[in-house]
PyMOL Python script that loads the backbone (N, CA, C, O; Angstrom):
from pymol import cmd

cmd.read_pdbstr("""\
ATOM      1  N   MET A   1     -59.723 153.447  19.622  1.00  0.00           N
ATOM      2  CA  MET A   1     -60.456 153.449  18.372  1.00  0.00           C
ATOM      3  C   MET A   1     -59.617 154.128  17.303  1.00  0.00           C
ATOM      4  O   MET A   1     -58.946 155.127  17.563  1.00  0.00           O
ATOM      5  N   GLY A   2     -59.662 153.595  16.143  1.00  0.00           N
ATOM      6  CA  GLY A   2     -58.967 154.215  15.028  1.00  0.00           C
ATOM      7  C   GLY A   2     -59.658 155.496  14.605  1.00  0.00           C
ATOM      8  O   GLY A   2     -60.857 155.669  14.822  1.00  0.00           O
ATOM      9  N   LYS A   3     -58.897 156.386  14.004  1.00  0.00           N
ATOM     10  CA  LYS A   3     -59.478 157.672  13.653  1.00  0.00           C
ATOM     11  C   LYS A   3     -60.482 157.580  12.517  1.00  0.00           C
ATOM     12  O   LYS A   3     -61.283 158.497  12.332  1.00  0.00           O
ATOM     13  N   ASN A   4     -60.458 156.500  11.755  1.00  0.00           N
ATOM     14  CA  ASN A   4     -61.401 156.341  10.647  1.00  0.00           C
ATOM     15  C   ASN A   4     -62.624 155.509  11.027  1.00  0.00           C
ATOM     16  O   ASN A   4     -63.494 155.270  10.189  1.00  0.00           O
ATOM     17  N   MET A   5     -62.696 155.068  12.276  1.00  0.00           N
ATOM     18  CA  MET A   5     -63.810 154.248  12.723  1.00  0.00           C
ATOM     19  C   MET A   5     -65.026 155.120  12.991  1.00  0.00           C
ATOM     20  O   MET A   5     -64.919 156.163  13.637  1.00  0.00           O
ATOM     21  N   LYS A   6     -66.174 154.695  12.498  1.00  0.00           N
ATOM     22  CA  LYS A   6     -67.409 155.439  12.716  1.00  0.00           C
ATOM     23  C   LYS A   6     -68.360 154.601  13.550  1.00  0.00           C
ATOM     24  O   LYS A   6     -68.430 153.381  13.397  1.00  0.00           O
ATOM     25  N   VAL A   7     -69.084 155.262  14.427  1.00  0.00           N
ATOM     26  CA  VAL A   7     -70.051 154.588  15.283  1.00  0.00           C
ATOM     27  C   VAL A   7     -71.438 154.985  14.826  1.00  0.00           C
ATOM     28  O   VAL A   7     -71.751 156.170  14.719  1.00  0.00           O
ATOM     29  N   ASP A   8     -72.259 154.001  14.558  1.00  0.00           N
ATOM     30  CA  ASP A   8     -73.641 154.253  14.162  1.00  0.00           C
ATOM     31  C   ASP A   8     -74.493 154.317  15.422  1.00  0.00           C
ATOM     32  O   ASP A   8     -74.760 153.288  16.043  1.00  0.00           O
ATOM     33  N   VAL A   9     -74.920 155.511  15.802  1.00  0.00           N
ATOM     34  CA  VAL A   9     -75.689 155.658  17.040  1.00  0.00           C
ATOM     35  C   VAL A   9     -77.056 155.002  16.952  1.00  0.00           C
ATOM     36  O   VAL A   9     -77.651 154.695  17.985  1.00  0.00           O
ATOM     37  N   TRP A  10     -77.560 154.785  15.779  1.00  0.00           N
ATOM     38  CA  TRP A  10     -78.875 154.145  15.627  1.00  0.00           C
ATOM     39  C   TRP A  10     -78.785 152.642  15.793  1.00  0.00           C
ATOM     40  O   TRP A  10     -79.804 151.976  15.977  1.00  0.00           O
ATOM     41  N   ASP A  11     -77.573 152.097  15.729  1.00  0.00           N
ATOM     42  CA  ASP A  11     -77.370 150.661  15.859  1.00  0.00           C
ATOM     43  C   ASP A  11     -76.923 150.291  17.279  1.00  0.00           C
ATOM     44  O   ASP A  11     -76.535 149.149  17.526  1.00  0.00           O
ATOM     45  N   ASN A  12     -76.973 151.232  18.192  1.00  0.00           N
ATOM     46  CA  ASN A  12     -76.517 151.017  19.553  1.00  0.00           C
ATOM     47  C   ASN A  12     -77.679 150.544  20.428  1.00  0.00           C
ATOM     48  O   ASN A  12     -78.694 151.233  20.538  1.00  0.00           O
ATOM     49  N   ASN A  13     -77.535 149.381  21.043  1.00  0.00           N
ATOM     50  CA  ASN A  13     -78.570 148.875  21.950  1.00  0.00           C
ATOM     51  C   ASN A  13     -78.290 149.357  23.363  1.00  0.00           C
ATOM     52  O   ASN A  13     -77.140 149.381  23.801  1.00  0.00           O
ATOM     53  N   LEU A  14     -79.330 149.736  24.065  1.00  0.00           N
ATOM     54  CA  LEU A  14     -79.198 150.184  25.447  1.00  0.00           C
ATOM     55  C   LEU A  14     -79.032 148.994  26.378  1.00  0.00           C
ATOM     56  O   LEU A  14     -79.503 147.895  26.088  1.00  0.00           O
ATOM     57  N   SER A  15     -78.365 149.222  27.490  1.00  0.00           N
ATOM     58  CA  SER A  15     -78.192 148.171  28.491  1.00  0.00           C
ATOM     59  C   SER A  15     -79.408 148.141  29.416  1.00  0.00           C
ATOM     60  O   SER A  15     -80.259 149.029  29.365  1.00  0.00           O
ATOM     61  N   VAL A  16     -79.480 147.127  30.247  1.00  0.00           N
ATOM     62  CA  VAL A  16     -80.565 147.008  31.218  1.00  0.00           C
ATOM     63  C   VAL A  16     -80.576 148.227  32.139  1.00  0.00           C
ATOM     64  O   VAL A  16     -81.628 148.810  32.400  1.00  0.00           O
ATOM     65  N   GLY A  17     -79.405 148.600  32.623  1.00  0.00           N
ATOM     66  CA  GLY A  17     -79.300 149.748  33.514  1.00  0.00           C
ATOM     67  C   GLY A  17     -79.783 151.032  32.869  1.00  0.00           C
ATOM     68  O   GLY A  17     -80.407 151.864  33.528  1.00  0.00           O
ATOM     69  N   GLU A  18     -79.501 151.201  31.588  1.00  0.00           N
ATOM     70  CA  GLU A  18     -79.957 152.406  30.884  1.00  0.00           C
ATOM     71  C   GLU A  18     -81.473 152.418  30.747  1.00  0.00           C
ATOM     72  O   GLU A  18     -82.102 153.466  30.893  1.00  0.00           O
ATOM     73  N   TYR A  19     -82.061 151.261  30.467  1.00  0.00           N
ATOM     74  CA  TYR A  19     -83.527 151.194  30.391  1.00  0.00           C
ATOM     75  C   TYR A  19     -84.155 151.483  31.752  1.00  0.00           C
ATOM     76  O   TYR A  19     -85.163 152.185  31.835  1.00  0.00           O
ATOM     77  N   ILE A  20     -83.568 150.950  32.809  1.00  0.00           N
ATOM     78  CA  ILE A  20     -84.091 151.202  34.157  1.00  0.00           C
ATOM     79  C   ILE A  20     -84.030 152.691  34.466  1.00  0.00           C
ATOM     80  O   ILE A  20     -84.986 153.256  34.996  1.00  0.00           O
ATOM     81  N   TYR A  21     -82.919 153.326  34.139  1.00  0.00           N
ATOM     82  CA  TYR A  21     -82.783 154.763  34.363  1.00  0.00           C
ATOM     83  C   TYR A  21     -83.838 155.539  33.560  1.00  0.00           C
ATOM     84  O   TYR A  21     -84.491 156.434  34.096  1.00  0.00           O
ATOM     85  N   LEU A  22     -84.000 155.198  32.289  1.00  0.00           N
ATOM     86  CA  LEU A  22     -84.961 155.906  31.445  1.00  0.00           C
ATOM     87  C   LEU A  22     -86.390 155.745  31.957  1.00  0.00           C
ATOM     88  O   LEU A  22     -87.179 156.689  31.897  1.00  0.00           O
ATOM     89  N   VAL A  23     -86.727 154.565  32.457  1.00  0.00           N
ATOM     90  CA  VAL A  23     -88.055 154.342  33.022  1.00  0.00           C
ATOM     91  C   VAL A  23     -88.249 155.206  34.268  1.00  0.00           C
ATOM     92  O   VAL A  23     -89.331 155.748  34.494  1.00  0.00           O
ATOM     93  N   ASN A  24     -87.197 155.327  35.070  1.00  0.00           N
ATOM     94  CA  ASN A  24     -87.290 156.130  36.292  1.00  0.00           C
ATOM     95  C   ASN A  24     -87.454 157.623  36.019  1.00  0.00           C
ATOM     96  O   ASN A  24     -88.007 158.338  36.854  1.00  0.00           O
ATOM     97  N   VAL A  25     -86.993 158.102  34.883  1.00  0.00           N
ATOM     98  CA  VAL A  25     -87.092 159.531  34.571  1.00  0.00           C
ATOM     99  C   VAL A  25     -88.108 159.816  33.461  1.00  0.00           C
ATOM    100  O   VAL A  25     -88.154 160.928  32.936  1.00  0.00           O
ATOM    101  N   ALA A  26     -88.918 158.822  33.105  1.00  0.00           N
ATOM    102  CA  ALA A  26     -89.924 159.002  32.050  1.00  0.00           C
ATOM    103  C   ALA A  26     -90.885 160.122  32.423  1.00  0.00           C
ATOM    104  O   ALA A  26     -91.215 160.305  33.595  1.00  0.00           O
ATOM    105  N   LYS A  27     -91.330 160.868  31.418  1.00  0.00           N
ATOM    106  CA  LYS A  27     -92.140 162.055  31.648  1.00  0.00           C
ATOM    107  C   LYS A  27     -93.646 161.835  31.482  1.00  0.00           C
ATOM    108  O   LYS A  27     -94.411 162.799  31.505  1.00  0.00           O
ATOM    109  N   GLY A  28     -94.065 160.632  31.321  1.00  0.00           N
ATOM    110  CA  GLY A  28     -95.490 160.381  31.205  1.00  0.00           C
ATOM    111  C   GLY A  28     -95.768 158.942  30.824  1.00  0.00           C
ATOM    112  O   GLY A  28     -94.845 158.186  30.519  1.00  0.00           O
ATOM    113  N   PRO A  29     -97.040 158.559  30.841  1.00  0.00           N
ATOM    114  CA  PRO A  29     -97.382 157.166  30.546  1.00  0.00           C
ATOM    115  C   PRO A  29     -97.045 156.738  29.123  1.00  0.00           C
ATOM    116  O   PRO A  29     -96.721 155.573  28.890  1.00  0.00           O
ATOM    117  N   GLU A  30     -97.119 157.668  28.164  1.00  0.00           N
ATOM    118  CA  GLU A  30     -96.795 157.304  26.782  1.00  0.00           C
ATOM    119  C   GLU A  30     -95.319 156.939  26.649  1.00  0.00           C
ATOM    120  O   GLU A  30     -94.970 155.951  26.002  1.00  0.00           O
ATOM    121  N   GLU A  31     -94.458 157.747  27.267  1.00  0.00           N
ATOM    122  CA  GLU A  31     -93.029 157.472  27.223  1.00  0.00           C
ATOM    123  C   GLU A  31     -92.709 156.187  27.985  1.00  0.00           C
ATOM    124  O   GLU A  31     -91.883 155.389  27.543  1.00  0.00           O
ATOM    125  N   LEU A  32     -93.352 155.993  29.107  1.00  0.00           N
ATOM    126  CA  LEU A  32     -93.151 154.794  29.907  1.00  0.00           C
ATOM    127  C   LEU A  32     -93.547 153.550  29.122  1.00  0.00           C
ATOM    128  O   LEU A  32     -92.816 152.559  29.096  1.00  0.00           O
ATOM    129  N   TYR A  33     -94.696 153.612  28.489  1.00  0.00           N
ATOM    130  CA  TYR A  33     -95.185 152.487  27.687  1.00  0.00           C
ATOM    131  C   TYR A  33     -94.224 152.168  26.544  1.00  0.00           C
ATOM    132  O   TYR A  33     -93.930 151.002  26.279  1.00  0.00           O
ATOM    133  N   ALA A  34     -93.736 153.210  25.870  1.00  0.00           N
ATOM    134  CA  ALA A  34     -92.803 153.016  24.762  1.00  0.00           C
ATOM    135  C   ALA A  34     -91.505 152.370  25.248  1.00  0.00           C
ATOM    136  O   ALA A  34     -90.942 151.518  24.561  1.00  0.00           O
ATOM    137  N   LEU A  35     -91.032 152.769  26.417  1.00  0.00           N
ATOM    138  CA  LEU A  35     -89.805 152.189  26.959  1.00  0.00           C
ATOM    139  C   LEU A  35     -89.982 150.714  27.299  1.00  0.00           C
ATOM    140  O   LEU A  35     -89.089 149.906  27.043  1.00  0.00           O
ATOM    141  N   PHE A  36     -91.126 150.361  27.872  1.00  0.00           N
ATOM    142  CA  PHE A  36     -91.380 148.949  28.178  1.00  0.00           C
ATOM    143  C   PHE A  36     -91.445 148.115  26.901  1.00  0.00           C
ATOM    144  O   PHE A  36     -90.918 147.004  26.859  1.00  0.00           O
ATOM    145  N   LEU A  37     -92.084 148.641  25.866  1.00  0.00           N
ATOM    146  CA  LEU A  37     -92.156 147.910  24.598  1.00  0.00           C
ATOM    147  C   LEU A  37     -90.778 147.752  23.970  1.00  0.00           C
ATOM    148  O   LEU A  37     -90.429 146.676  23.484  1.00  0.00           O
ATOM    149  N   GLU A  38     -90.001 148.826  23.984  1.00  0.00           N
ATOM    150  CA  GLU A  38     -88.663 148.774  23.401  1.00  0.00           C
ATOM    151  C   GLU A  38     -87.767 147.817  24.177  1.00  0.00           C
ATOM    152  O   GLU A  38     -87.006 147.056  23.578  1.00  0.00           O
ATOM    153  N   ALA A  39     -87.850 147.847  25.492  1.00  0.00           N
ATOM    154  CA  ALA A  39     -87.038 146.945  26.308  1.00  0.00           C
ATOM    155  C   ALA A  39     -87.394 145.492  26.016  1.00  0.00           C
ATOM    156  O   ALA A  39     -86.511 144.642  25.905  1.00  0.00           O
ATOM    157  N   LYS A  40     -88.677 145.210  25.893  1.00  0.00           N
ATOM    158  CA  LYS A  40     -89.100 143.833  25.593  1.00  0.00           C
ATOM    159  C   LYS A  40     -88.567 143.384  24.237  1.00  0.00           C
ATOM    160  O   LYS A  40     -88.191 142.225  24.060  1.00  0.00           O
ATOM    161  N   ARG A  41     -88.537 144.303  23.291  1.00  0.00           N
ATOM    162  CA  ARG A  41     -88.094 143.976  21.943  1.00  0.00           C
ATOM    163  C   ARG A  41     -86.580 143.788  21.858  1.00  0.00           C
ATOM    164  O   ARG A  41     -86.113 142.931  21.108  1.00  0.00           O
ATOM    165  N   THR A  42     -85.804 144.570  22.609  1.00  0.00           N
ATOM    166  CA  THR A  42     -84.361 144.574  22.407  1.00  0.00           C
ATOM    167  C   THR A  42     -83.553 143.789  23.437  1.00  0.00           C
ATOM    168  O   THR A  42     -82.456 143.324  23.125  1.00  0.00           O
ATOM    169  N   LEU A  43     -84.066 143.632  24.650  1.00  0.00           N
ATOM    170  CA  LEU A  43     -83.280 142.951  25.680  1.00  0.00           C
ATOM    171  C   LEU A  43     -83.393 141.436  25.562  1.00  0.00           C
ATOM    172  O   LEU A  43     -84.404 140.903  25.105  1.00  0.00           O
ATOM    173  N   LYS A  44     -82.333 140.760  25.985  1.00  0.00           N
ATOM    174  CA  LYS A  44     -82.384 139.299  26.068  1.00  0.00           C
ATOM    175  C   LYS A  44     -83.387 138.912  27.147  1.00  0.00           C
ATOM    176  O   LYS A  44     -83.717 139.728  28.008  1.00  0.00           O
ATOM    177  N   GLU A  45     -83.867 137.690  27.108  1.00  0.00           N
ATOM    178  CA  GLU A  45     -84.912 137.248  28.029  1.00  0.00           C
ATOM    179  C   GLU A  45     -84.521 137.430  29.493  1.00  0.00           C
ATOM    180  O   GLU A  45     -85.317 137.935  30.284  1.00  0.00           O
ATOM    181  N   GLU A  46     -83.303 137.024  29.866  1.00  0.00           N
ATOM    182  CA  GLU A  46     -82.882 137.147  31.260  1.00  0.00           C
ATOM    183  C   GLU A  46     -82.688 138.612  31.663  1.00  0.00           C
ATOM    184  O   GLU A  46     -82.937 138.977  32.812  1.00  0.00           O
ATOM    185  N   ASP A  47     -82.244 139.446  30.723  1.00  0.00           N
ATOM    186  CA  ASP A  47     -82.103 140.875  31.003  1.00  0.00           C
ATOM    187  C   ASP A  47     -83.466 141.535  31.162  1.00  0.00           C
ATOM    188  O   ASP A  47     -83.657 142.393  32.024  1.00  0.00           O
ATOM    189  N   TYR A  48     -84.413 141.126  30.319  1.00  0.00           N
ATOM    190  CA  TYR A  48     -85.761 141.690  30.414  1.00  0.00           C
ATOM    191  C   TYR A  48     -86.415 141.283  31.735  1.00  0.00           C
ATOM    192  O   TYR A  48     -87.128 142.083  32.341  1.00  0.00           O
ATOM    193  N   TYR A  49     -86.185 140.066  32.181  1.00  0.00           N
ATOM    194  CA  TYR A  49     -86.726 139.620  33.465  1.00  0.00           C
ATOM    195  C   TYR A  49     -86.199 140.505  34.597  1.00  0.00           C
ATOM    196  O   TYR A  49     -86.964 140.926  35.464  1.00  0.00           O
ATOM    197  N   PHE A  50     -84.905 140.784  34.589  1.00  0.00           N
ATOM    198  CA  PHE A  50     -84.305 141.651  35.602  1.00  0.00           C
ATOM    199  C   PHE A  50     -84.878 143.071  35.488  1.00  0.00           C
ATOM    200  O   PHE A  50     -85.194 143.695  36.501  1.00  0.00           O
ATOM    201  N   PHE A  51     -85.009 143.572  34.272  1.00  0.00           N
ATOM    202  CA  PHE A  51     -85.584 144.889  34.033  1.00  0.00           C
ATOM    203  C   PHE A  51     -86.985 144.988  34.624  1.00  0.00           C
ATOM    204  O   PHE A  51     -87.297 145.961  35.311  1.00  0.00           O
ATOM    205  N   ARG A  52     -87.828 144.000  34.367  1.00  0.00           N
ATOM    206  CA  ARG A  52     -89.190 144.005  34.896  1.00  0.00           C
ATOM    207  C   ARG A  52     -89.196 143.933  36.413  1.00  0.00           C
ATOM    208  O   ARG A  52     -90.014 144.583  37.064  1.00  0.00           O
ATOM    209  N   LYS A  53     -88.288 143.146  36.983  1.00  0.00           N
ATOM    210  CA  LYS A  53     -88.203 143.031  38.433  1.00  0.00           C
ATOM    211  C   LYS A  53     -87.828 144.378  39.065  1.00  0.00           C
ATOM    212  O   LYS A  53     -88.353 144.733  40.120  1.00  0.00           O
ATOM    213  N   GLU A  54     -86.941 145.111  38.438  1.00  0.00           N
ATOM    214  CA  GLU A  54     -86.470 146.394  38.971  1.00  0.00           C
ATOM    215  C   GLU A  54     -87.430 147.552  38.698  1.00  0.00           C
ATOM    216  O   GLU A  54     -87.309 148.606  39.321  1.00  0.00           O
ATOM    217  N   THR A  55     -88.373 147.376  37.785  1.00  0.00           N
ATOM    218  CA  THR A  55     -89.278 148.474  37.419  1.00  0.00           C
ATOM    219  C   THR A  55     -90.737 148.137  37.702  1.00  0.00           C
ATOM    220  O   THR A  55     -91.638 148.678  37.060  1.00  0.00           O
ATOM    221  N   ILE A  56     -90.971 147.250  38.655  1.00  0.00           N
ATOM    222  CA  ILE A  56     -92.337 146.810  38.950  1.00  0.00           C
ATOM    223  C   ILE A  56     -93.236 147.960  39.399  1.00  0.00           C
ATOM    224  O   ILE A  56     -94.419 147.983  39.058  1.00  0.00           O
ATOM    225  N   ASP A  57     -92.694 148.914  40.159  1.00  0.00           N
ATOM    226  CA  ASP A  57     -93.510 150.041  40.611  1.00  0.00           C
ATOM    227  C   ASP A  57     -93.962 150.910  39.437  1.00  0.00           C
ATOM    228  O   ASP A  57     -95.112 151.345  39.392  1.00  0.00           O
ATOM    229  N   GLN A  58     -93.066 151.158  38.499  1.00  0.00           N
ATOM    230  CA  GLN A  58     -93.420 151.955  37.331  1.00  0.00           C
ATOM    231  C   GLN A  58     -94.408 151.196  36.440  1.00  0.00           C
ATOM    232  O   GLN A  58     -95.298 151.797  35.838  1.00  0.00           O
ATOM    233  N   PHE A  59     -94.245 149.877  36.363  1.00  0.00           N
ATOM    234  CA  PHE A  59     -95.161 149.065  35.582  1.00  0.00           C
ATOM    235  C   PHE A  59     -96.562 149.120  36.172  1.00  0.00           C
ATOM    236  O   PHE A  59     -97.548 149.238  35.444  1.00  0.00           O
ATOM    237  N   ASN A  60     -96.647 149.034  37.508  1.00  0.00           N
ATOM    238  CA  ASN A  60     -97.949 149.127  38.175  1.00  0.00           C
ATOM    239  C   ASN A  60     -98.573 150.503  37.963  1.00  0.00           C
ATOM    240  O   ASN A  60     -99.785 150.616  37.785  1.00  0.00           O
ATOM    241  N   LEU A  61     -97.753 151.540  37.983  1.00  0.00           N
ATOM    242  CA  LEU A  61     -98.243 152.886  37.704  1.00  0.00           C
ATOM    243  C   LEU A  61     -98.791 152.978  36.288  1.00  0.00           C
ATOM    244  O   LEU A  61     -99.815 153.619  36.053  1.00  0.00           O
ATOM    245  N   LEU A  62     -98.119 152.348  35.363  1.00  0.00           N
ATOM    246  CA  LEU A  62     -98.573 152.331  33.979  1.00  0.00           C
ATOM    247  C   LEU A  62     -99.935 151.659  33.864  1.00  0.00           C
ATOM    248  O   LEU A  62    -100.799 152.127  33.123  1.00  0.00           O
ATOM    249  N   ILE A  63    -100.126 150.586  34.579  1.00  0.00           N
ATOM    250  CA  ILE A  63    -101.412 149.892  34.574  1.00  0.00           C
ATOM    251  C   ILE A  63    -102.499 150.779  35.184  1.00  0.00           C
ATOM    252  O   ILE A  63    -103.618 150.840  34.673  1.00  0.00           O
ATOM    253  N   GLU A  64    -102.163 151.464  36.279  1.00  0.00           N
ATOM    254  CA  GLU A  64    -103.129 152.362  36.914  1.00  0.00           C
ATOM    255  C   GLU A  64    -103.516 153.527  36.014  1.00  0.00           C
ATOM    256  O   GLU A  64    -104.620 154.062  36.120  1.00  0.00           O
ATOM    257  N   CYS A  65    -102.612 153.914  35.135  1.00  0.00           N
ATOM    258  CA  CYS A  65    -102.914 155.001  34.186  1.00  0.00           C
ATOM    259  C   CYS A  65    -103.833 154.528  33.071  1.00  0.00           C
ATOM    260  O   CYS A  65    -104.287 155.332  32.258  1.00  0.00           O
ATOM    261  N   GLY A  66    -104.106 153.250  33.027  1.00  0.00           N
ATOM    262  CA  GLY A  66    -105.036 152.715  32.036  1.00  0.00           C
ATOM    263  C   GLY A  66    -104.390 152.308  30.733  1.00  0.00           C
ATOM    264  O   GLY A  66    -105.064 152.221  29.707  1.00  0.00           O
ATOM    265  N   ALA A  67    -103.093 152.057  30.758  1.00  0.00           N
ATOM    266  CA  ALA A  67    -102.407 151.635  29.532  1.00  0.00           C
ATOM    267  C   ALA A  67    -102.971 150.300  29.068  1.00  0.00           C
ATOM    268  O   ALA A  67    -103.270 149.419  29.874  1.00  0.00           O
ATOM    269  N   MET A  68    -103.105 150.173  27.796  1.00  0.00           N
ATOM    270  CA  MET A  68    -103.609 148.927  27.216  1.00  0.00           C
ATOM    271  C   MET A  68    -102.419 148.007  26.989  1.00  0.00           C
ATOM    272  O   MET A  68    -101.649 148.203  26.049  1.00  0.00           O
ATOM    273  N   LEU A  69    -102.268 147.013  27.842  1.00  0.00           N
ATOM    274  CA  LEU A  69    -101.159 146.089  27.755  1.00  0.00           C
ATOM    275  C   LEU A  69    -101.646 144.753  27.210  1.00  0.00           C
ATOM    276  O   LEU A  69    -102.718 144.271  27.578  1.00  0.00           O
ATOM    277  N   ASN A  70    -100.854 144.170  26.339  1.00  0.00           N
ATOM    278  CA  ASN A  70    -101.266 142.877  25.834  1.00  0.00           C
ATOM    279  C   ASN A  70    -100.875 141.786  26.822  1.00  0.00           C
ATOM    280  O   ASN A  70    -100.056 142.022  27.710  1.00  0.00           O
ATOM    281  N   LYS A  71    -101.439 140.620  26.681  1.00  0.00           N
ATOM    282  CA  LYS A  71    -101.249 139.542  27.661  1.00  0.00           C
ATOM    283  C   LYS A  71     -99.831 138.987  27.672  1.00  0.00           C
ATOM    284  O   LYS A  71     -99.457 138.314  28.633  1.00  0.00           O
ATOM    285  N   ASN A  72     -99.030 139.242  26.647  1.00  0.00           N
ATOM    286  CA  ASN A  72     -97.659 138.753  26.595  1.00  0.00           C
ATOM    287  C   ASN A  72     -96.682 139.695  27.250  1.00  0.00           C
ATOM    288  O   ASN A  72     -95.488 139.404  27.303  1.00  0.00           O
ATOM    289  N   PHE A  73     -97.152 140.803  27.744  1.00  0.00           N
ATOM    290  CA  PHE A  73     -96.289 141.815  28.327  1.00  0.00           C
ATOM    291  C   PHE A  73     -95.933 141.368  29.697  1.00  0.00           C
ATOM    292  O   PHE A  73     -95.202 142.063  30.403  1.00  0.00           O
TER     293      PHE A  73
END
""", "prot")
cmd.dss("prot")
cmd.show_as("cartoon", "prot")
cmd.util.cbc("prot")
cmd.orient("prot")
């Protein structure tokens, strides 16, 4: 990288693996819900499918906590 190059941390998209890690270490249902919404918004369709497949247990836990999920989730 050149010394004058700047990286905008707010413009950085997380990878599937990073979302999976964040879901695994989430500290509560609110954080978990926010991560699922963000992943759906930012990941490509095939990446989101893999993400959902790898986080099915956390998703089921979110449902058991009574999270209000829309039908497109």
